[in-house]
C-alpha positions as CSV (number, residue, x, y, z in Angstrom):
1,X,-0.1,0.1,0.1
2,X,2.6,2.6,1.1
3,X,6.6,2.6,2.1
4,X,7.6,1.3,5.2
5,X,7.1,4.7,6.8
6,X,4.2,7.0,5.6
7,X,5.7,10.7,5.2
8,X,2.6,12.5,6.8
9,X,3.5,12.9,10.6
10,X,-0.2,13.0,11.5
11,X,-0.5,9.3,10.4
12,X,2.3,8.5,12.4
13,X,1.1,10.2,15.2
14,X,-2.6,8.4,15.1
15,X,-0.6,4.7,14.7
16,X,1.5,5.6,17.8
17,X,-1.1,6.9,20.0
18,X,-3.2,3.8,19.2
19,X,-0.4,1.6,19.6
20,X,0.2,3.0,23.4
21,X,-3.6,2.9,23.8
22,X,-3.6,-1.1,22.9
23,X,-0.6,-1.2,25.2
24,X,-2.2,0.5,28.0
25,X,-5.8,-1.2,28.0
26,X,-3.6,-4.9,27.7
27,X,-1.6,-3.8,30.6
28,X,-4.7,-2.5,32.6
29,X,-6.4,-5.8,31.8
30,X,-3.3,-8.1,32.7
31,X,-3.2,-6.3,36.0
32,X,-7.2,-6.7,36.7
33,X,-7.3,-10.2,36.1
34,X,-3.9,-11.3,38.1
35,X,-5.4,-9.1,41.0
36,X,-9.0,-11.0,40.3
37,X,-6.9,-14.4,40.4
38,X,-5.5,-13.3,43.6
39,X,-8.4,-12.4,45.2
40,X,-10.3,-15.8,44.0
41,X,-7.3,-17.9,45.5
42,X,-7.4,-16.1,49.1
């Protein structure tokens, strides 16, 4: 579709924001699941 990196900085910023949001949600979900499992074992 396009090269390795698009020249438009707006597209790069949007992609970075989306990636950081996905990473943040993943960390939040993992911490919640671990705390839930820990609470269930006690």
